[in-house]
C-alpha positions in Angstrom: 0.0 0.0 0.0 3.0 2.3 0.5 3.5 2.6 -3.2 0.1 4.3 -3.6 1.1 7.2 -1.3 4.1 8.5 -3.2 3.9 12.2 -4.5 3.0 11.0 -8.0 0.2 8.8 -6.7 -1.1 11.5 -4.5 -1.3 13.8 -7.5 -3.2 11.1 -9.4 -5.6 10.6 -6.6 -6.3 14.3 -6.4 -6.6 14.6 -10.1 -9.1 11.7 -10.2 -11.2 13.3 -7.4 -11.2 16.7 -9.0 -12.2 15.2 -12.4 -15.0 13.2 -10.8 -16.3 16.1 -8.7 -16.0 18.4 -11.7 -18.1 16.1 -13.8 -20.7 15.7 -11.1 -20.8 19.5 -10.6 -21.3 20.0 -14.3 -24.1 17.5 -14.3 -25.8 19.3 -11.5 -25.3 22.6 -13.3 -26.9 21.1 -16.4 -29.8 19.8 -14.3 -30.5 23.2 -13.0 -30.4 24.6 -16.5 -32.7 21.8 -17.7 -35.1 22.5 -14.8 -35.2 26.1 -15.9 -36.5 25.2 -19.3 -33.5 24.5 -21.5 -34.5 21.1 -23.1 -31.0 20.6 -24.6 -29.5 20.4 -21.1 -31.4 17.2 -20.3 -29.0 15.2 -22.4 -26.0 16.7 -20.7 -27.6 16.1 -17.3 -27.2 12.4 -17.9 -24.0 12.6 -19.8 -21.8 14.3 -17.2 -22.4 11.5 -14.5 -21.3 9.0 -17.1 -18.1 10.9 -17.6 -17.6 10.9 -13.8 -18.2 7.1 -13.7 -15.6 6.7 -16.4 -13.0 8.7 -14.5 -13.8 6.6 -11.4 -13.4 3.4 -13.4 -10.0 4.5 -14.8 -8.8 5.5 -11.4 -9.9 2.2 -9.9 -8.2 0.2 -12.7 -5.0 2.1 -12.3 -4.9 1.5 -8.5 -5.6 -2.2 -9.1 -2.8 -2.5 -11.7 -0.4 -0.8 -9.3 -1.3 -3.1 -6.4 -1.1 -6.3 -8.5 0.9 -5.8 -11.7 0.2 -8.4 -14.4 2.7 -11.3 -14.4 5.1 -11.2 -17.3 4.6 -13.8 -20.0 7.1 -16.6 -19.8 9.7 -16.5 -22.6 10.4 -19.7 -24.3 13.8 -19.8 -25.8 13.9 -23.5 -26.3 12.6 -25.2 -29.5 9.4 -27.2 -28.9 9.8 -30.9 -29.4 8.7 -32.1 -32.8 7.0 -35.5 -32.7 6.1 -37.5 -35.8 2.5 -36.8 -36.8 2.3 -33.4 -35.0 1.0 -30.4 -37.0 3.5 -28.2 -38.8 3.7 -24.7 -37.4 5.3 -21.7 -39.0 6.5 -18.8 -36.9 6.1 -16.0 -39.4 5.0 -16.0 -43.0 7.6 -15.0 -45.6 6.4 -12.9 -48.5 8.5 -12.6 -51.6 7.9 -9.9 -54.1 7.0 -11.3 -57.5 7.6 -9.2 -60.6 4.6 -10.0 -62.8 4.4 -8.8 -66.3 1.0 -7.4 -67.3 -1.0 -9.5 -69.6 -0.8 -7.8 -73.1 -3.7 -9.9 -74.4 -6.3 -8.2 -72.1 -8.3 -5.8 -74.4 -9.6 -3.7 -71.5 -6.1 -3.1 -70.2 -4.8 -2.2 -73.7 -7.7 0.2 -74.2 -7.2 1.8 -70.8 -3.4 2.2 -71.4 -4.3 3.9 -74.8 -6.7 6.2 -73.0 -4.0 7.1 -70.4 -1.4 7.8 -73.1 -3.9 10.0 -75.0 -4.6 12.0 -71.7 -0.9 12.5 -71.2 -0.6 13.9 -74.7 -3.6 16.2 -74.2 -3.4 17.6 -70.7 -6.3 20.0 -71.0 -8.7 17.4 -72.4 -11.5 15.7 -70.5 -12.8 12.2 -70.6 -15.5 13.2 -73.1 -12.9 14.6 -75.5 -11.3 11.2 -76.0 -11.9 9.9 -79.6 -12.8 6.4 -78.3 -15.4 7.8 -75.8 -18.8 6.3 -76.0 -21.8 6.6 -73.7 -23.0 3.3 -72.4 
């Protein structure tokens, strides 16, 4: 418990209490506005206590993590025993870049490349100016 009373933890406790009290105070302020006839404030009346509960949850979780830190995962440096008939496992997939030549026999690809070449030659032209343009 001594670790929760260091200056850093005292600042965290105070910050959590100020945040929770501030959210509850803002919720009360919105309730007084909503009671006075401001209908938009009804939504905020219920929203600010939710924020306060969220701050309380975060504070509680941080205190619990400080009191009982999670146990570190065991590191396994040894190679697991491989028995006959056991499944094959791969640690990390290996990806190899493959240089694939584009298919020249694809008529759509040839037409698209012609269109791009025409656009490069005519920078001010639009799609409708292309000689091979047809409305479908």
